[in-house]
C-alpha positions as CSV (number, residue, x, y, z in Angstrom):
1,X,181.1,20.1,123.8
2,X,180.9,20.8,120.0
3,X,179.7,17.3,119.1
4,X,177.0,17.4,121.8
5,X,175.8,20.8,120.5
6,X,175.8,19.5,116.9
7,X,173.8,16.4,117.9
8,X,171.3,18.6,119.8
9,X,170.9,20.9,116.8
10,X,170.4,17.9,114.5
11,X,167.9,16.4,116.9
12,X,165.8,19.6,117.1
13,X,166.1,20.2,113.4
14,X,164.7,16.7,112.7
15,X,162.0,17.2,115.4
16,X,161.0,20.5,113.8
17,X,160.7,19.0,110.3
18,X,158.5,16.2,111.7
19,X,156.3,18.7,113.5
20,X,156.1,20.8,110.4
21,X,154.8,17.8,108.5
22,X,152.3,17.1,111.3
23,X,151.1,20.7,111.0
24,X,150.5,20.2,107.3
25,X,149.0,16.7,107.4
26,X,147.7,16.1,110.9
27,X,144.4,17.9,110.5
28,X,143.6,15.8,107.4
29,X,143.8,12.5,109.2
30,X,140.3,11.1,110.0
31,X,139.6,10.0,113.6
32,X,140.3,6.3,114.2
33,X,137.3,4.3,115.3
34,X,137.7,0.6,116.1
35,X,135.3,-2.4,116.4
36,X,136.6,-3.0,119.9
37,X,139.1,-1.4,122.3
38,X,141.3,-4.5,122.3
39,X,142.2,-3.7,118.7
40,X,144.3,-0.8,120.0
41,X,146.7,-3.1,121.8
42,X,150.2,-3.6,120.4
43,X,151.2,-7.0,119.0
44,X,152.4,-9.1,121.8
45,X,154.3,-12.3,121.0
46,X,154.3,-13.4,124.7
47,X,157.2,-15.0,126.6
48,X,157.1,-18.5,125.0
49,X,159.4,-19.4,122.1
50,X,157.1,-21.2,119.7
51,X,156.3,-19.7,116.3
52,X,152.6,-19.4,115.4
53,X,151.5,-17.1,112.6
54,X,148.7,-14.9,113.9
55,X,147.1,-11.6,113.0
56,X,146.7,-8.3,114.9
57,X,145.2,-4.9,114.1
58,X,147.8,-2.2,113.6
59,X,146.3,1.2,114.5
60,X,149.1,2.9,112.6
61,X,148.4,1.3,109.2
62,X,144.8,0.7,110.2
63,X,145.0,-2.8,108.8
64,X,145.2,-6.4,110.1
65,X,148.7,-7.6,109.8
66,X,150.6,-10.9,110.5
67,X,153.0,-11.4,113.4
68,X,154.7,-14.3,115.1
69,X,153.1,-15.4,118.4
70,X,155.1,-17.4,120.9
71,X,152.3,-19.6,122.0
72,X,151.4,-18.3,125.5
73,X,150.1,-15.2,127.2
74,X,150.2,-12.1,125.0
75,X,146.9,-10.1,124.7
76,X,143.5,-10.2,123.0
77,X,144.7,-8.4,119.8
78,X,145.6,-11.9,118.5
79,X,143.6,-13.6,115.8
80,X,144.1,-17.0,114.1
81,X,142.8,-15.8,110.7
82,X,142.8,-12.5,108.8
83,X,139.0,-12.7,108.5
84,X,138.6,-13.0,112.3
85,X,140.8,-9.9,112.8
86,X,138.9,-7.9,110.2
87,X,135.5,-8.9,111.6
88,X,136.5,-7.8,115.1
89,X,138.4,-4.6,114.4
90,X,137.5,-3.1,111.1
91,X,134.4,-0.9,111.0
92,X,132.7,-1.2,107.6
93,X,129.1,0.1,108.0
94,X,126.7,-2.2,106.2
95,X,123.0,-1.5,105.8
96,X,120.9,-4.4,107.0
97,X,117.5,-5.4,105.6
98,X,115.6,-3.1,108.0
99,X,117.9,-0.2,107.1
100,X,119.8,0.0,110.3
101,X,123.7,0.1,110.1
102,X,125.3,-3.0,111.5
103,X,127.2,-1.0,114.2
104,X,123.9,-0.3,115.9
105,X,124.1,-3.9,117.2
106,X,127.6,-3.6,118.7
107,X,127.8,-3.7,122.5
108,X,128.4,-0.5,124.3
109,X,132.2,0.1,124.6
110,X,133.6,2.8,127.0
111,X,137.0,2.5,125.4
112,X,140.4,2.4,127.2
113,X,140.7,6.0,128.4
114,X,139.5,7.2,131.8
115,X,137.3,10.2,131.0
116,X,133.7,10.4,132.1
117,X,131.5,11.6,129.2
118,X,127.8,10.9,128.8
119,X,127.1,9.3,125.4
120,X,124.2,7.3,123.9
121,X,124.2,3.8,122.4
122,X,121.6,1.6,120.8
123,X,120.6,-1.3,123.0
124,X,119.7,-4.2,120.7
125,X,117.9,-6.0,123.6
126,X,115.6,-3.1,124.6
127,X,115.6,-1.6,121.0
128,X,116.0,1.8,122.6
129,X,118.8,4.4,122.7
130,X,120.3,4.6,126.2
131,X,122.9,6.6,128.0
132,X,126.3,5.3,129.0
133,X,129.6,6.6,130.2
134,X,132.4,6.9,127.6
135,X,136.1,7.1,128.5
136,X,137.0,9.5,125.8
137,X,138.9,7.5,123.2
138,X,138.5,4.5,120.9
139,X,135.4,2.4,121.6
140,X,133.2,1.7,118.6
141,X,130.6,3.4,116.4
142,X,127.7,2.6,118.6
143,X,128.4,5.9,120.3
144,X,126.4,9.1,119.8
145,X,126.8,12.5,121.3
146,X,123.0,13.0,121.7
147,X,119.8,11.0,121.9
148,X,118.4,12.4,118.7
149,X,121.4,11.3,116.6
150,X,121.2,7.8,118.1
151,X,117.5,7.5,117.4
152,X,117.8,8.8,113.9
153,X,120.6,6.4,113.0
154,X,119.6,3.2,114.8
155,X,115.9,3.4,115.6
156,X,114.9,4.4,112.1
157,X,111.2,5.1,111.6
158,X,110.2,3.4,114.8
159,X,108.6,5.5,117.5
160,X,111.4,7.4,119.1
161,X,109.9,7.0,122.6
162,X,107.8,4.2,124.0
163,X,104.1,5.0,124.3
164,X,104.1,4.7,128.1
165,X,107.6,5.7,129.1
166,X,108.7,4.6,132.6
167,X,110.2,6.9,135.2
168,X,113.8,6.3,134.0
169,X,112.8,7.5,130.5
170,X,111.0,10.5,131.9
171,X,114.0,11.4,133.9
172,X,116.3,11.0,131.0
173,X,114.2,13.2,128.7
174,X,113.2,15.9,131.3
175,X,114.5,19.4,130.8
176,X,116.4,19.3,134.1
177,X,118.2,16.1,133.2
178,X,119.2,17.5,129.8
179,X,120.4,20.7,131.4
180,X,122.5,18.7,133.9
181,X,124.0,16.7,131.0
182,X,124.9,19.8,129.1
183,X,126.6,21.3,132.2
184,X,128.6,18.1,132.7
185,X,129.8,18.0,129.1
186,X,130.7,21.7,129.3
187,X,132.8,21.1,132.5
188,X,134.5,18.1,130.9
189,X,135.0,19.6,127.4
190,X,138.6,20.7,128.2
191,X,139.5,17.1,129.1
192,X,138.6,15.7,125.6
193,X,141.7,14.1,124.0
194,X,141.1,15.9,120.7
195,X,141.4,19.3,122.6
196,X,144.8,18.2,124.0
197,X,145.9,17.2,120.6
198,X,144.8,20.5,119.1
199,X,146.6,22.5,121.8
200,X,149.8,20.5,121.3
201,X,149.7,20.8,117.6
202,X,149.1,24.6,117.8
203,X,152.0,25.2,120.1
204,X,154.4,23.3,117.8
205,X,153.1,24.8,114.7
206,X,153.9,28.2,116.1
207,X,157.3,27.0,117.2
208,X,157.9,25.6,113.7
209,X,156.9,28.8,112.0
210,X,159.3,30.8,114.3
211,X,162.1,28.3,113.7
212,X,162.0,28.5,109.9
213,X,161.9,32.3,110.0
214,X,164.9,32.4,112.4
215,X,162.9,33.8,115.3
216,X,163.3,30.9,117.7
217,X,166.8,31.6,119.0
218,X,165.5,32.4,122.4
219,X,163.2,29.4,122.5
220,X,164.1,26.0,124.0
221,X,162.3,22.7,124.1
222,X,162.9,20.9,127.4
């Protein structure tokens, strides 16, 4: 069918152009970090038919935007005021009087993905950096890849370890525990979402290059 073939060619041409633009600009986009994982939810007006003006955080524009809420159900990405939305979802590091960034006082947030990565967060109750399990995407800025980074950022000039560490602290900082943590991160490194994105982008960048040089006649996207 000639029309069907033409439509297919048009579709793949448009797809290739989009992917070509992604190849050029994708690497320049900074990673998105949110104040809370609920900020990644789509705007949900709910099943009711009332009209209430509310705000939600749009992860595409990275801004709080207005939408019409029906009045019932929906999700937590729903705020009565712009200020409330910005306070919950926008991360603007602010130095406090003691020199620690405000995100050091955020609660630990594993995010919405289901990975299993060991990270560190600053516990404002114990005033220590502690390990937690991170899902692999979103979450907030109180999330550090190693203990030293967490301590340097959030514990400032305080003693990095308590004078009489308990068994838990000893176990966490022992060489065997650190070695086990490194092995775990190595095993899980291929699961990281940024790795999947890089592989996807690489494959389509290669395809795009071949397409524009007329070398993709034998290639098909299924």
